[in-house]
C-alpha positions in Angstrom: 19.9 -6.5 0.9 22.4 -9.1 0.1 20.9 -12.1 -1.2 23.8 -14.4 -0.4 23.4 -13.2 3.2 19.8 -14.8 3.1 21.3 -17.9 1.3 23.5 -18.7 4.4 20.5 -17.3 7.0 18.3 -20.1 5.0 20.5 -22.7 5.8 21.9 -22.0 9.5 17.8 -22.2 9.7 16.5 -24.8 8.2 19.5 -26.8 7.6 19.4 -26.8 3.4 20.0 -24.7 0.8 17.0 -22.9 -0.8 15.7 -23.9 -4.0 14.3 -20.1 -5.8 14.8 -16.7 -4.4 11.3 -14.3 -5.0 10.8 -10.3 -4.6 7.9 -8.7 -3.9 7.8 -4.9 -3.8 5.8 -2.5 -1.3 4.0 0.7 -2.8 3.5 3.5 -2.9 0.2 5.9 -3.8 1.1 8.7 -5.8 -2.6 10.1 -5.3 -6.5 9.1 -5.3 -5.9 8.5 -1.3 -8.7 6.4 0.5 -10.6 5.7 -3.0 -9.7 2.1 -3.9 -13.2 1.1 -1.6 -15.1 4.4 -3.1 -15.2 3.1 -6.8 -13.0 5.6 -8.1 -9.3 6.6 -9.7 -6.1 5.8 -8.1 -2.4 6.3 -8.6 0.1 4.0 -7.2 3.2 2.7 -8.2 5.8 -0.5 -7.1 8.8 0.7 -5.1 12.5 -0.7 -5.1 11.7 -1.1 -1.4 9.8 -5.1 -0.3 10.4 -8.2 0.7 12.5 -11.5 -0.1 11.9 -14.7 0.2 14.3 -17.9 -0.1 12.3 -21.3 -0.4 12.7 -25.1 -0.7 10.0 -27.6 -1.0 8.7 -30.2 1.6 7.7 -33.7 1.4 4.8 -32.8 3.6 1.8 -30.5 4.3 4.1 -28.3 6.3 4.4 -24.6 5.8 7.6 -23.6 8.1 8.3 -20.0 8.2 11.2 -18.0 10.1 10.6 -14.0 9.9 14.7 -12.2 9.9 12.5 -8.8 10.9 11.1 -11.2 14.0 13.6 -13.3 14.0 12.3 -13.8 18.7 9.7 -15.3 16.8 11.9 -18.3 15.5 10.5 -20.8 13.3 6.6 -20.9 13.1 4.6 -23.9 11.2 1.2 -24.6 9.8 -0.2 -27.1 7.9 -1.8 -27.0 4.9 -4.7 -29.1 5.6 -6.1 -26.3 8.9 -5.4 -23.4 8.5 -7.5 -21.2 10.5 -6.7 -17.0 11.8 -5.2 -17.5 15.2 -5.0 -13.7 17.1 -1.4 -14.2 18.2 0.3 -14.9 15.0 0.6 -11.9 13.5 2.7 -11.8 10.5 2.1 -15.4 9.9 -1.7 -14.7 9.6 -0.7 -13.3 6.5 0.9 -16.1 5.0 -1.3 -19.2 6.3 -4.2 -16.9 4.8 -2.9 -16.6 1.6 -1.8 -20.4 1.6 -5.5 -20.7 2.9 -7.3 -19.1 0.0 -4.6 -19.6 -2.6 -6.0 -23.4 -2.5 -9.4 -22.4 -2.5 -8.7 -20.3 -5.6 -7.0 -23.5 -6.8 -9.2 -25.6 -6.1 -6.2 -28.6 -4.7 -3.4 -28.2 -2.5 -0.5 -26.4 -1.9 2.7 -28.2 -1.8 4.7 -27.6 1.8 7.3 -25.3 1.8 9.9 -23.2 4.1 10.7 -19.8 3.9 12.7 -17.7 5.3 11.4 -13.7 4.6 13.0 -10.5 4.6 11.4 -7.0 4.2 13.1 -3.5 4.0 9.7 -1.8 4.3 9.2 -0.6 7.3 6.0 -2.7 9.0 3.2 -0.2 9.8 4.6 2.6 7.7 1.7 2.5 5.0 3.5 1.5 2.1 1.9 -2.0 2.4 4.1 -4.4 3.5 0.9 -6.6 4.3 0.2 -6.7 0.3 4.3 -7.2 -0.3 4.1 -10.6 1.7 0.2 -11.5 0.5 1.5 -11.4 -2.9 5.2 -12.6 -2.2 3.3 -15.5 -0.7 0.3 -16.5 -3.4 3.4 -15.9 -6.3 4.9 -18.4 -4.4 2.6 -20.8 -4.2 1.3 -20.0 -7.6 4.8 -21.2 -8.8 6.0 -24.0 -6.9 3.0 -25.6 -6.6 2.1 -24.9 -10.5 -1.2 -24.0 -9.9 -1.9 -22.0 -13.2 -3.4 -19.0 -11.2 -3.2 -15.7 -13.4 -1.5 -12.5 -12.0 -5.0 -11.2 -11.4 -6.2 -14.2 -9.5 -3.2 -13.5 -7.3 -4.2 -10.0 -6.1 -7.6 -10.8 -5.6 -6.4 -13.4 -3.3 -4.2 -11.2 -1.6 -7.4 -8.8 -1.2 -9.2 -11.5 -0.2 -6.3 -12.6 3.2 -7.4 -8.8 4.2 -11.1 -8.7 4.1 -12.0 -11.9 4.8 -8.9 -13.6 7.2 -7.5 -10.2 8.9 -11.2 -8.7 8.9 -10.0 -5.3 6.9 -12.4 -4.1 4.2 -9.9 -2.6 1.6 -9.9 -2.1 -1.9 -7.4 -3.5 -3.8 -5.3 -0.8 -4.8 -2.1 -2.2 -2.5 -2.3 -5.6 -4.2 -2.4 -4.2 -7.5 0.6 -2.1 -7.4 2.4 -4.6 -5.8 1.2 -7.4 -8.8 1.3 -5.3 -11.9 3.7 -2.9 -11.0 7.0 -1.9 -13.7 10.3 -0.2 -13.3 9.7 3.7 -14.0 5.6 3.4 -14.5 2.6 4.5 -12.0 -0.5 2.5 -12.8 -3.7 4.7 -13.3 -6.0 2.2 -11.8 -10.3 2.3 -12.4 -11.1 0.2 -9.1 -14.4 -0.5 -10.5 -13.2 -2.2 -13.9 -10.0 -2.8 -12.7 -8.9 -1.3 -16.5 -5.7 0.2 -16.0 -2.9 3.0 -17.9 1.2 2.7 -17.2 2.0 6.2 -17.3 5.6 7.6 -16.5 6.4 8.3 -13.4 9.2 10.9 -14.5 9.8 13.7 -11.8 11.9 15.6 -14.0 15.0 17.2 -11.6 12.9 16.5 -8.5 12.9 13.3 -6.3 10.4 10.9 -5.4 11.3 11.2 -0.9 9.5 8.9 1.6 9.1 10.6 4.8 8.1 8.0 7.9 6.9 9.2 10.8 8.1 6.7 12.8 4.2 6.5 14.2 3.3 2.7 13.1 0.3 1.5 13.0 -2.1 -1.0 11.7 -5.1 -1.2 9.2 -7.0 -3.0 11.6 -6.6 -0.5 14.3 -7.0 2.4 12.6 -9.5 4.7 11.3 -9.9 2.5 8.1 -13.5 0.6 8.2 -14.5 3.4 10.0 -14.0 5.9 7.2 -15.5 3.5 4.9 -18.6 2.4 6.4 -19.3 6.8 7.2 -18.5 6.4 3.0 -20.8 4.0 2.3 -24.0 5.8 4.4 -23.1 8.7 3.0 -23.3 7.5 -0.6 -26.9 5.3 0.5 -28.4 8.7 1.7 -27.6 10.3 -2.3 -28.7 7.3 -3.9 -32.2 7.4 -2.6 -32.3 10.7 -5.7 -29.3 9.9 -7.6 -28.4 6.5 -9.7 -25.0 6.2 -9.5 -23.0 2.8 -7.3 -19.8 4.4 -6.3 -19.2 8.0 -4.5 -16.8 7.8 -7.2 -19.0 7.9 -10.0 -19.9 11.7 -9.0 -18.0 14.6 -10.8 -17.7 18.0 -8.4 -20.4 19.8 -10.0 -23.4 17.1 -9.7 -21.8 16.4 -6.1 -22.2 19.9 -4.7 -25.7 20.1 -6.1 -26.7 17.1 -4.6 -24.5 17.1 -1.3 -27.8 18.7 1.0 -29.1 15.3 0.9 -26.8 13.6 3.5 -27.4 15.8 5.7 -24.9 15.2 8.0 -21.9 17.5 8.0 -19.4 14.7 9.3 -20.4 12.0 6.1 -20.6 15.4 3.5 -17.3 15.8 4.5 -16.1 12.4 3.8 -17.9 12.3 0.7 -16.6 15.6 -0.6 -12.9 14.1 0.4 -13.6 11.2 -1.7 -15.4 13.3 -4.8 -13.0 15.8 -5.0 -9.8 13.1 -4.5 -11.2 11.1 -7.4 -10.9 14.5 -9.7 -7.8 15.1 -8.4 -6.7 11.8 -9.4 -7.6 12.6 -13.0 -5.8 15.6 -13.5 -2.8 13.9 -11.8 -2.5 11.8 -14.5 -3.2 14.5 -17.1 -0.2 16.7 -15.6 1.7 14.4 -15.5 1.5 12.9 -19.0 2.1 16.8 -20.0 5.2 16.8 -17.9 3.4 19.4 -15.8 5.0 18.9 -12.3 4.0 22.0 -11.3 0.6 21.2 -11.4 1.2 17.6 -10.4 2.6 18.7 -7.3 -0.2 21.5 -6.8 -2.5 18.4 -6.5 -0.8 16.8 -3.9 -0.4 19.8 -1.6 -4.7 19.8 -2.2 -5.3 16.0 -1.5 -3.3 16.4 1.9 -5.3 19.3 3.0 -8.3 17.2 1.8 -7.0 14.4 3.9 -6.5 16.6 7.3 -9.6 18.5 7.0 -12.6 16.4 5.3 -11.3 12.7 5.6 -9.3 13.5 9.2 -7.1 10.6 8.7 -3.9 12.8 8.7 -2.7 13.0 12.8 0.0 15.5 14.1 3.0 13.3 13.1 1.8 13.6 9.2 1.0 16.9 9.3 3.9 17.8 11.0 6.2 16.4 8.5 4.2 17.7 5.2 4.1 21.1 6.8 8.0 21.1 7.1 8.3 19.7 3.6 6.2 22.7 2.5 8.2 25.1 4.5 11.3 24.5 2.1 11.9 26.1 -1.2 13.4 22.9 -2.3 10.4 21.2 -2.1 7.4 21.2 -5.0 5.0 19.5 -3.3 4.3 16.9 -0.2 1.4 15.0 1.2 1.0 11.6 3.3 0.6 8.4 1.2 -1.3 5.1 2.4 -4.4 5.3 4.6 -2.9 8.1 7.6 -2.7 8.1 11.6 1.1 7.6 11.3 2.9 6.1 8.2 4.2 7.8 6.0 4.4 10.7 3.4 5.6 11.4 0.3 7.6 14.9 -1.2 9.0 16.1 -4.6 12.3 17.0 -3.6 15.1 18.8 -6.2 17.7 16.2 -6.1 20.4 19.1 -5.4 18.8 19.9 -2.1 17.8 16.5 -1.0 20.2 16.0 1.9 19.2 19.7 3.1 15.9 19.0 2.9 15.9 15.8 4.7 17.8 17.3 7.4 16.0 20.5 8.2 12.5 18.3 8.2 14.4 16.1 10.7 15.3 19.0 12.6 11.6 20.4 12.1 9.7 17.3 12.8 12.4 16.2 16.3 11.5 19.7 18.1 7.4 19.5 17.7 6.9 15.5 18.0 10.3 14.5 20.3 11.6 12.0 18.0 13.2 12.0 14.5 11.9 10.6 11.2 13.1 8.4 8.3 13.6 8.9 5.1 13.8 6.5 2.2 14.2 7.4 -1.6 12.9 4.4 -3.2 12.7 4.1 -6.8 9.8 3.2 -9.1 10.3 -0.3 -9.7 8.6 -3.3 -10.9 5.9 -6.1 -9.6 6.2 -9.5 -7.6 8.8 -11.9 -9.5 11.4 -14.4 -9.2 14.8 -13.5 -8.7 
């Protein structure tokens, strides 16, 4: 991303120079999928792809926004004094919702500003483009209006935007990873307590390849809310006997001894994924800390199988990508990442064979799906910041 080009575009759109430049990353979840609302552990990291925001301050209460990802929309404007969700505003709702909830959290108004944004995260790819934008705007508002909120406060605001403003019952993982990420480190997060460790994201001779199905999906239109409701029902049935607050409270042995209480094969499969995936995440942290990349990769493979068979959120596009990766001898492990039903997968690929792997996976995918995937070699990067 060329910052000077963005500054020139800002001046062209707003007829003044930007005062400040900010960046907010996307994220990949290494393992621990659909766990952040089931009370277990997740293992995400921020990535070098993300969203840039250039800002100049205004003297009024207006927030004027221009997105280079949606240039046809032109400049969209709203007042900080009258914010409401508007179904036809798509990307603008993430900005206005964040400003609204920042004002609620801080107890005072956010100053008006002009904002030009450009993201190099593919929209709807499961790399948290929405969380990236939410944390970008929250950080900008906090800094420019001197609201004094902590980084954790901003994380909670971002989640509240999804839950209360957009209407998606997400957990806190995406916003946490975007805000708290550090270069070359993954975050091992307990979503109940928000306690976390930083684990070196060292994959040795392997690179982390992001593979995009190019099938766009929106969380609000996906099976996300349905899966969450199914897990909550399974939990409620287990709670009739077991004193637990979350499915993540169960180890495998306790779950297996009590799974009959669920008395529904679909709900049982959903709960099984949550319990086993949480245990895989614990094991993945240990494997990465021990530099046991083979075991780490094996856990990735198991995770995808569970998401395919028990949670049923993969789909033909993700399954085709992952299978093509598994079929290549230079790939150690692969799995979908994100909510699923489109979006992205990740693969651990021997660095010297990266080009060959991408070519052969693309050929297999094109042959079966009819169009090509995209690939990104994103580094593990830092959280939301001013540039």
